[in-house]
N, C-alpha and C positions, 0 to 999 in steps of 0.2 A: 765628441759624441759618436758612438758607433751606430752606423746605419744598417738597418735590417735588410734582408733580401728584397722584400716587397717595395720598400722605399727606393732602393737603388733601381729596381726594375721600372717603377713608375717614373722616376726622374729621367731615366734613359729614354723613356717614351717621349718626354717633353724636351729632350736635349736639342733636337733640331729647331724648336721654337726659340730657344735661348741663344743658340750658337750662330745661326745664319738667317738670312731673309731670302724669300723667293723673289722672282722677277716681278710678280704682281705686287708684292709688298713694297719693293723698291720704287715702283712706279707710283703707287699710292702715297708713299712717304714723300716723294718729290712733289707730287701734286698738292698734298696737304701743307707741306712746308711753304710752297709758293703762295698758297692762299693765305697762310698765316702771315708771311712777310709782307704781302700786299696790303695788309691792314695797317701797317705802321706808317706809311706815307699819308694814309687817310687820317690817322690820329694826329700827326703833325700838322696837316693842313687844317683840320678842325680846330686845333689849339691856336693856330696863327690867325685864321680868318674868323673864328667864332662859330656859333650855332647857326648863323645865317646861311651856311652852306648845307645845313640839314633841312629836313622838312618841317621841323618844329618852329612854331610861331607863338604869338601872344596868347592865343586861345588853346591850341594843341601844344601844351608845354611838355607833354610826354609823348614819345613816339615809339619806334620799334626797339629802342634801347631798353625801355621799361618792359616791353613785351618779352624781350630776350631774358631780362633779369627774372621776371616772374616764371618764365618757362624753365630756366635752368634750376632755379631754387625749387620749383615744383617737382621736377623729375628726380631731384636728390632724395626726396622723402620716401619714395618707393623702396630705394635701396636700404635706407635706414630702417624703415618699418618691417620690410620683408626679412632682412637679415637678422634684425633684433628679435622679432617674434619667432622666427623659425629656430633661432639659437635657443631662446628660452624654452621653447616646446621640445627641443632636442629632436627635431624632425630629421630623419636620416637622409632624405633626398636633397636636403639643402646644401650638402657639403661641396659638390662640384660647382655650384652656382653662387655661393655666398661671397666669394672674392669679387666677382663681377658686380654684384649688388653693392658691395662696399666701395668699389672704385667709382661707380656711378655717383654715389653720395658725395664722396670727397671732391671729385673733379667738377661736378656741377656746382657744388657750394663754393668752390674757388672761382669758377668762371662767372657765375651770376652777378656778384657784386661789382665786377669790373665794368659791367654795363651801366651801373649807377655812376661810376666815375666818368664815363663817357657822356652821361646825361647832364653832369654838373658843368656849369659855365665857368666857375672860378676854382680850379683845383688848387691854386695857391692859397686858398682859404680853407682847405679841407680840415686842417687841424682845429679850426673853430668849432667843428662838430663835437670835438672832445672837450674843448675849453668852455664853450658857451652853450653846449647842448642842454635842452630842457627836458627833464624826465617826464614832463606832462605830454610830450610829443610822441605819438605812435611811431614816428620815424626813428627816434632814439631807442624805443623798445625793439624795433626791428634790427638795429645795429647790434644791440646787446645780444639779442636772441640768435642772430646768424653767426656772430663771433663765437658764442658758446657752443652752438651746434657744430661749427667747423672743427673746433678743438676736440669736441667729443667724438666726432666722426673719424678724425685722424687717429685718435687713441684706439678706437675700436678696430680700425683697419690695421694698425700697427700690432696690436695684441694678437689679432687673428693671423698675422703673417710672420711673427717672430720665430715660430717653429720652423717654417720654411727657410728663413734666413739662416738658421743654424744648420739645416740640411745642406744648403748651398755652400755654406762655409766649410763643411767637413767633407764634401764630395771631392773626388780626385780625378774624375774623368771628363768633366765638362771643359770644353775649349773656350774659356772666357778670359778677358783681359785682367791684368793685375789690379786695376782700379776697381773692377767689380768685386773681386775677391776681398779687397780692402773694405769696401762698403758692406759686403755680406758679413764680415767679421765685426765691423763696427755696429751694425744694426742688430746683430744677434745678441749682443750684450752678455756674452758668455753663457748663453742658454745651453744646457746640457740634457734637457728632457728628464730631469730627476723628478721623483714623485712630488717633492715640495714645489719645484718650479711649475710643474703641470697644474698643481692645485692653485697656485697663485695666479697663473694665466687664466685658468678657468674662472676663478673668482672675479678677476678683473673684467673678463668678457661678460660675465653675468651682470655685474654692476653696471657696466656701460650699456648693456642691452636694456636694462631697466630704466636707465636715464635717457637713452637716445629715443625711445619710443614716444614718451610724452613730450620730449623736447621737439621732436619733429612736428608733432601736432601743434604745439605752441607756436613754433616759428611761422608756419603758414597761416595760422590764425591771426597772429600779429600783423602779418603782411596784408591779410584781408581787411583787418580793422583800419588800416591806412586808407582804404577805399570806403569802407562801410561807415566810417565816422564823419564823412563829408555829407553835404546835402545835395550832391549832384545826382541827376537822374540816372538810374541804372546801377548806382553804387551804394546808395543809402538803403541797405538791406540788412535785416537781422540774420539771414541765412548765409551771408557771405563767408563767414569763417568755416563752417562745415562744408560748404560748397567748394571753397578753395582747397580744403584738405582732400576731399574725395577726388576732385579734378587732378590734384597733384599726384596722388597715388595711382590714379588711372593712367595718366601720361607716363609716369615713371615706370610702371609695370610694362607698358608698351616699349619703352626704350630698353628695358632689361631683356625682353624677349628678342628684340632686334639684335642686341649685342650678343646674346647667346647664339643666335642663328649665324651671325657673322663669324664669331670665333670658332664655332663648330665646323663651318665650312673651311675657314682659313687654315686652321691647325689640325683638321681631321680628328675632331674629338667626339666622333659618333659613339664611341664606347663609354664615354664619360658623361656627356651632355646628351641625354636620350629623349625619346618621345615622352617619357613620363614627366620630365621637367617642363616641356612645352605644354603638355596636357594640363598639368596642375596650375601652371602660371596662366594658361589660357582660361581656365575656369575662374581664377581670381580676376582676370581682366573682364570676364563676362559679368561677374557680380558687381564689380566697380562700375562697369558701363551702365548697368541697370540703375544703380544708385545715382550716377552722374546724370543720366537721362531724367530721372525723377526730379532731381534738384533743378535742372534746367527748365523743365516744364513748370515747376512751382514758382520759380523766379519770374518768368515772363507772364504766367497766368495772373499772379497777384498784381503785377505792374499794370497789365492791361485792364483788369477788372476794376482797379482803383480809379481809373479814368482821370488821373491827374494830367494836366496839360503837357508838362515837360516829359513825363514818363511816356505818354502816348506819342509825342513827337519822336522820342528815341526809338520806340518800338516800330513806328512807321518807317524810320530809316533802316532798321534791321530787316524789315520785310520788303523793302523797296529794291527791286533788282537793278535799278539805276544807281543805287548807292552801295549798301552792304548786304543785299539779299542773297547773292550767290555765296558769299563767305559765310553768312549765317546758316544757310541751309546745309552747307558742307560741314561746318563745325558742330552744329547742334543736332543735325538729323543724320546725314550720311556717316559722319565720324562715329556715331553711336550705334545706329541700326545695323550697318553692314558688319562690323566686328561681332556684334551680338548674334546675328544670323549665322555667320561662318562658324563661330565657336559652339553655338548651341546645337548644331546639326552634327551628329557623330561622324557621318561620312565625309563631311567637309573639314573636320577637325584634324587635319594633317599638320606636320611640322611647318611645311612651306606656307600653307594657308593661314596658320596661326601667326606666322611672321608677317605675312602680308596684312592681316587684320591689325596687327600691332603697329605696323608702319603707317597705316591709315589713321590710327588713333593718335600717333605722335604728331603728324602733320595737322590733323584736325584740332588738337589741343593747342598748338602754336597759333593757329588761326583764331581760336576761341579767345586767347589772351589779347589778340589784336582787336577783336570786335568788343571786348570788354572796355578797352581803354579809349580807342580813337572815336567811336561814335558818341560817347558821353562827352568828351572834350569838345566835339564839334556841335554840341547841344547846350550852350550856356544858358543859365537861368535868367540872366539879364538880356533884354532885347538889344540888338546892335543895329546901328544905322551908319551908312556911308563907310562901311568896312570893306576893304579889298577881299575878294573871295579867296585868294591864296593865303590870307591870314586866318580864314575860317576853316578851310578844308586842308587836310593833311595828305601828303603823298611822300613815300619813302624816297629819299635822295640816293644817288649812287654811292655817296660816302657811307650812308647807313647800311646799304646793302653789302658793301665791301667789308665793313666791320662785323656785320652779321655772319657773313661767310667765313671771316677770319676766326670768329668765335667757334663756329662749327668745326673748322679745321683744327683749332686748338684742342677741342674736345676729343677728336679722333687721334691727334698726336699724343696727348696724355695717355690715352688708353693703349695705344700701340707701344709707346716707349716703356710703360709699366709692364706690359706683357712680355717685352724682351728682357726685362730685368728679373722678373719673378714669374714662375709658371702661372698661367691664368686659372688653372684648377689647383687647389691646395694639395700639394704632394703629401703633406703630413696626415691628411684625412682621406686619402684616396687608396682604394684597393685595386690591384691590377685586374683588369677585365679583359676577357678574350673576345666576347661577342655579346651584343645587346640587341634588343628589338629596335628596328629602325623603320618608322612609318613616315614616308615622304609626303 
């Protein structure tokens, strides 16, 4: 495949990203690798000793592992929905950011289910899920939906990257190893950018976009039904499915903005990832924040007004500063109002401020997952007598914290390694830019 002058020029701009790593990158790579490796002794120890070394007990059978699972699965949807919708609408400004969106989808969908495995006590019986699984169970629905969603996301990412694989295969100036050239050739599948091939890839991406959008909504709806179809206080709600979907896209958009800010600074992509991208995504975050705030208000208002004993007990715990009050205020109030204020005021809507608002959203949405799960499990419907308090209340053990940090490190490592293999901005859809507006 013959490369035109623009493609060669753009690829040369990204050559330092692919060929070498700065001192900062090397330090962060070592740190993330150490955090990732530190999680493996914790996994072995938990497997040998059992869940007794975690904070989970008879009542709080789900802990921070399920929090992480819901969080990672949630942030994956923003990438799928934003990339799918923007591709179908043929929005021009999507091109520099669409690969980051797709990467968030794939990496999060891979990491999320690993926390389910950590939460299971008998991994030697994992195959029973396939052999004896009952289709009546929402958990089986979730397994099927997430598996289908992961396959679809991988196909979407691959189809959107195949042109760049062909460009990297046919370039002659990059100083990369032979093994990388071998994989570029293998993954390019003899793509030559002919009209027929372009038509097939475009058709494939269109089909996958049409499939991935409703599939993303379905997956998080099924996940919400696992909670909503129980009779536990705080979970048995008809709005849980749309509430989960909005919360997922809200947090995922925040992660995408933070990732764009990091890559923009790390690889000096100011000419490609511009203020326009942060401004548009910030407005999307603003709208989602308003929707999420409305759902949150509706959820707790109806629970409080119904005056059911167990619902009121849960709400009292959420507003009690000796229990979950600080976490609740941060997740439900601070994590919504501050980003909305920052983004809604034009003078405050700078790139750095939008990134800060997004970081607040990401942390708040992780905390929100925590206060969805733990307070409910600490509020059983059956009265308990002569029960040890450490069996009623949950606290995260150092094992769980270590594996949570290992998951975060894995997320960062996946992102970093992928960006060293393929340019983070699609070369095939990028025009060489000399100067763009930059609002810090």
